N, C-alpha and C positions, 0 to 999 in steps of 0.2 A: 460187775457189769459184764454181760456177755461180749465177746470180741466182735469187732466190726460193726458195732452199733453206735450211732452218733452219741456224742457225750451227754446230751441232755436227757437221753432215754435211759435213765438209770433204773436198776432193780434195787430192792432191799435184799441183801444177803441174809441167809437164815441158818443159824447153828444152835445146837442145844447142848447143855452140859448139866451134869449132876453135881459137879464139884468145882466148877470154875477153872479147872486145869485141863481135863480131857474134854475135847469138843468134837461134836459130830456135825458136819455140814449136811443139811437136808435141802431139798429143792426150794427155790425161791417162790414165795406165794404173793408177794407184793411187787407187782410188775407194772410197767407202763400200761395205761388204760386208754381205750379208744375215745373216751369222753374228755379226760383231762390230761394225761401226758406223763412225763418222766417222774419217777419217785425219788425225790430229793430227800435230804436228811430230815429227821423228825424224831419221834419218841413214841412210846406205847405205855399204856397203863392197864391194870386189872380193875375192872369196874365192879368192885366188891359188893356194892349196894344196888347194882343194876340201875344206876342213875339214868343211863341212856335208853333203857328198856329193850336192849337187844338180846338179853339172856334167854337161852333155850335149855330147859332141863336144869340140872343142879350145877353144871360147870359154869364158873364165872367167865364173863366175856372179857377178852383182851381187845382194847381199842387202840389202833395205831393212828398217829397224827403225822401226816405226810405233806410236804410241800410238793404240790403239782408244779414242777419246774418247767420253764421254757417261755413260750410266747408264740404268738401267731407267726412271727418271722421264722420260727423254728419248726412250724407245722405242728405245734403242740397245744393249740387252744389258748385260753386266756393266760396272760402273764401271771406268774407265781401266785397261786392261791393255796389256802390251807384246807386239806381234805382229810377224811377219815375212812378207814377200813376196819372191819371188826371180825373177830373170830369167836365162834361159839364152841370150838372143839379143842381148846387149849393151845391155839396158835399154829395148827397144822394146815388149816385153810382159812382164807379171809374173804369176806364179802365187801364190796365197795358200797358205801352209803349212797342211797339214791337221791339224796338232797344235797350232795356236795356242790360247791365248797361250803365249809362251815365258817370260813373267813375269806371274804373276797380280797382281791389285791388292794393294798393300801398305798404302797410306794415301791416303785422299781421292782427289784428282785427280792422283796422281803421273804424270809425263809427260816427253816430250821425250828419248828415248834417243839418246845419242851414243856411237858405237862406234869405238874405235881399236885398233891393234895395239901390244902391249907386247913388244918384242924380248927384253928380259931374261928375262921369265917364259915367253915363247912362248905367251902367252894373249891372247885378245881381251878388252878392257876396256870396259865400258859405264858411262857416267855418266848419272844419272837424277835429274831434279828430283823431290823427294819430296813437295812441297806441304805441308811441315811447317816453318814458319818459313823459314829460308834454307838448309835442308839439301839436300845432294846425295848420293845413294848411289852407291857403286862396286860393280860386279859383274864376275865373270870367267867366261870360257867357253873350252873347247877346240874346240867344234864349232859355235858360234854358235846352238845350239838349246837347250842346257841351261846355265843360268846359276846361279852361286853368289854369294851376297851376301858382300862383303868388308868394307866399312866405310862410315862416313858422315862427311862433312866439311861444316862450315857456312861459308858465304861471306856474311858480314854485309852486308845491304842489297841482295842480289842474288837474283833468282828466275828460274826457267824457262830453257829452251834452253841447256844447258851445252855447253861445249867442254872437252876434256881432252887437250891436244896435247903430244906429245913434241917438244921443239925444242932444237937445240944452241945454246949461248951463243957469240956471236961466230963462228958457223960451225964451232966445234970439236966434232966428233962424239964426242970423249972426255969432253966436259963437257955432258951433256944434262940438261935440266930438264923438268918438266911445267908447262904453263900451264893453269890452271883458270879458266874465265870463265863468266859467265851472260848472260842476254838483254840487259841494259843495257850489257854490255861490260866491266864492272868485273871485276878479276881478281886472283888470287894466283899467284905463282911458287913452286915448291917441288920436292921430290924424291918419288919413288914407288918403293916396294920390292916392287911386285907385289900388295900388299894395302892399304897405307895411304899416303895423301898427307900429306906433312909440309910445311906452309907455311913459306916462308923470307922472305916479305914480308907486310906488311899488305895490305888490299884497296886496289887502285890503280885509278884511273879510266883507261879506255881511250879514250873519246871524249867530247868536251866540247860536242857539238852537241845539237840538239833532236830530230832525226829519225834515230835510230840504234837498232836493236833486232834481237834474235833472229838473230844472225849464224850462218852456216854456214862450214865450212872444208873444203878439200880438202887432206889431208895425205898424206905418203908418196907424192907424185906422182912420175912418172918422172924429172923434172928436180930432185927434192929440195925443191921449194918447198912452203910451207904457204900456200895462197891462201885469202883470207877475204872474204866478201861479206855485207852486212847489209841488212836490210829498212829502208826509209825510210818509215815510216807517215805518211800525210798525209790531209787532206781532198781532195775532188775539186777540181781547178782549173777555173775557168769555161770552158765550151766544150770541155772535153777529154772524149774517149770512155772514159777510164780513170781509175783512182785507184790510189795506191800506186806505189812504185818501189823499185829496189835501188840501192845505192851502187856506185861504180866498184870493181871487184875490187882488193884490195890484197894484198901479200905480208907475212906476219907473220914477224918475226925477234925473237930475244932478243939484247940487247947490254948489255955492262957500261957503266955510267955512274957518275959520282961518288956518286950516291944508291943504287947497287946495280944489279942486273940489272933491265932494264925491257923492255917490249914496244915495238917500232917497227913502224909500218905505212906502206907506200909503194905507190903505184899500180903495177900490174904493167906491165912494159916494153912489152907489146903495145899500149899506148895509142899508140905511135908509128905503128901502122897507120892511125891517123886523122889524122896530121899533114898540114897543108896549107901555110899560109904561116908564115914565121918572122920575128920581130922580135927584134933582138939589140942589147944595149948592154954595153960593157965600160968599167971604170974611169971612171965618170961621176959628177961631183959635181952633185947635184940641189939647187938653191937655192930659197928661198921664191918662189912665184909660177910656177915652172916645172911643166909636166905631162909626165912621162915617157911616159905612155900615150895621148897625144892622137891618135895614128894608129890605135889599135886600133878594131876594129868586129866585128860578128858576135855570135853567141850562145854559141859554144862555144870555150873557151880552156883551154890548159894553160900556166900562168904559173910561171916559176921565177925567184926573186930571191935574191941574196946581198948582204947589207949589212955594211959595216964599222961595227960598233957603236961603236968608240972615236972615230969621226970623224963622228957623226951625231946628229941630234935625232929626236924622235918623227916618224912619218910616217903618212900616210893613203892608202889605196887605195880608190877607188870603182869598183864593178863593177855597173852596171845596177841601182842602188838598194841594193846591199849596200855597207856601209862597214866596211873592215877597218883598225883603228887599232892601231899598235904604240906602247905607252906605254913610253918608254925608261927612265923613272924607276922604274916599278913592275915592269918586265920582264914585261909581260903583253901578249898579243895579244887584241884584242877585236873580235868580229864582230857588227855591228848591221845591222838592216834589217827589212823587212816580214815578220814571222814567219808561217809556216804551221804552226799547231798540229797535232800528230798526232791528237788527239781519239780515239785508239784504245787506246793503251797507258795503263793506269791509273797515276796519279801514284805510287802505292806501289811500282810495279815499275820506275820510272825511277831513275836514279842519285840517291842521297840528297843528293849535293853539287851537284846541278844547279840553277842559279839559275832563278827563275821568269821565263818569257818575257813580253814585252809587245811592242807594235808597234815601238817605237823601239829596243828592247833585246833583246839576248841571242839572237842566232843562235848564240852561244857565246863563251866567253872562257876562256883557258888561260894558265898560267904559261909563259913562254918566255925563258929566260936565254941570254945569248950563250955561244958555245963558241969558245974561242981568239979572242975579240974579234969574232965574226961571228954574224949572224942569218941563217938560211936559211928561206925560205918557198916552198912549192909550193901553188898554188891551182888546182883544177879547177872551171871555171865551166860549168855546163850551163844549159839554158833556165830551169829552176826549182829548181836545187839548187847548192850550193856546198860544196866539200870543201877544207879548209885543213890543210896538213901543215907542221908546224914543226920545224926542225932535223932534217931527214932522217927525219921521221915519228915523232919522239919524242912529240909531241902532235898530235892530229887533232881537227878540228871538222867535223861532218857535219850539214848543215841544209838544209831547203827554204825557199824564199822566194817572194814574189810580185814578179816583175820589173817594173821601170819600162818603159813603152812606148818611152821614148827610151833608146837604147843609149849611155849615157854612161860613159866609162872615164877614170880619172885616177889618177896616182900623184904625190902632192905631199908636200913636206916642210914641217914647221913652221918650220925654220930652214935646215938643210942636211942632206943625207943622201948619204953616199958609197956609190954602187952599185959593188960589185966586179964583178958581172955580173948580167944579166937576159936570159933567153931566154923568149919568148912564142910559142907555137904556136897558130894557129887550127886548129880541128878540123873534119873532115868528120863528117857524121852517121853514127852506127853503124847507122842504119836504111836506109842506101843499099844497095839490093839488088844493085848492080853491085860485086861483090867483086873 
């Protein structure tokens, strides 16, 4: 949002990428409109079959669904309605639909339309936060312009920015479920009959960190992936010309576990485009007093570790002021360090199970049990953020931190730790303009 503009008058930022790693910001094209108002959160689809009838030439239309935010008290026109804007040139310019809104205000500040395709009913499905407790409404459309209310589902403890993704379980297209999540990431998995969502799980936590909110997804992508990216709200770091950031894009999958079907998140493989130096260890017994990571340096790392749980004690990884501790008795991964509070997202919108942050504590902690006697960790270290993926993405911790000036790295064992393998890659900056 441009500086010095009242909070309700938001733009949609606009950036493009060919590999999900290198991004180029281009001018904003979805901006406050004289008829409706601020551009609050929403989503966009590619109208492959020209259902809305906006297509010009051979290029498929992109249709953005936007909450027109505000209200007459803010000088913004009608209180929160759902509107559309469309692009016939690949997303570089947008036209506002002259029959907006496509959904009038239903209740209070209802907002954040997320639209996906339902193959079974051959309809577009919109999920919308109703701003009434923890309710999310479902709507359907054949032409993306006229919408029919279907049903309401409550997601206890979760508000705002829904996702409603069709995903196969274990990659089996004949066994597809719907994933419903909200802004804090917490989710339910269930079935959808074209009108009603039937939960098959309780509400489950998606991310255990402090700085994770309002994720967006690309689904039905040409390669079949569902790619997920979240906002990491923060205060401004000293001396930096910006504030806020996004986490590294991850791929969302559903997998069977002993506890039932669960969400897994893993960094997209395009991160390899940034790989520089490699440090590798195989079949290594780490004893007390030894430091496996004594040779590491730099700011940016992709760390992969596999530990033989049956032949190990608890271990500690130190990364520029962040301490990651695996408690082998409690079967828990604990991430500690100098917390950067987000100070933006109200506490009532965060995960209800999120522990309170303090300086020494709680960049995040999560249950992490061994699988077939092994613990797997993947850790992405950026200059001011850390993302920890446990057991192939079954648990994730996403947090910002204030780094130490000294670049100290260590991996030490309380007694002994059997390292099955560890591969660490130093990373080039994604902002290097030499592609």
